C-alpha positions, -999 to 999 in steps of 0.1 A, spaced: 739 324 -177 726 336 -144 728 301 -131 765 301 -140 770 334 -122 752 322 -91 771 289 -90 806 304 -98 803 337 -80 774 335 -56 756 361 -77 722 368 -62 690 363 -82 676 397 -72 653 409 -99 667 444 -101 703 432 -105 692 405 -130 673 431 -151 702 455 -150 728 429 -159 707 410 -185 713 432 -216 751 431 -210 752 394 -207 727 388 -236 750 406 -260 786 401 -250 810 424 -266 784 450 -275 789 484 -259 760 498 -239 757 534 -230 745 544 -195 713 556 -209 706 523 -226 713 504 -194 691 527 -174 662 524 -199 666 486 -199 667 482 -162 645 510 -149 625 522 -178 623 555 -197 606 573 -169 636 569 -145 642 602 -128 676 594 -112 710 601 -126 726 579 -153 758 579 -131 738 555 -108 748 529 -133 785 533 -122 775 523 -87 757 492 -99 786 483 -121 810 487 -91 788 464 -70 786 438 -97 823 439 -102 829 433 -65 808 402 -68 823 386 -100 857 401 -106 890 388 -92 905 423 -93 880 452 -96 907 476 -106 915 454 -136 881 438 -145 879 408 -169 841 405 -173 825 439 -171 846 463 -191 845 501 -192 845 517 -227 857 551 -218 835 579 -230 808 555 -241 796 530 -214 801 493 -206 803 459 -222 804 423 -210 834 404 -223 819 369 -218 854 355 -212 880 360 -186 909 379 -201 
């Protein structure tokens, strides 16, 4: 799937972004809490803020979404976290 992202969107193959994005892409439609994304990407010993995930999501959306204010791929589930839709709405 990362090959698709790189080819279609110019998505970089940086390890940090790949690790961060992988669980969302691997399980499209499944909602991930910020804590779960942090643990997956950075490990349980991460000492930063879970809200850091919001910044990473914003940056990913800028790379792959046509309209970041109305995303089609990375969706916010208010009060819970994020999910990857897998299909453009």
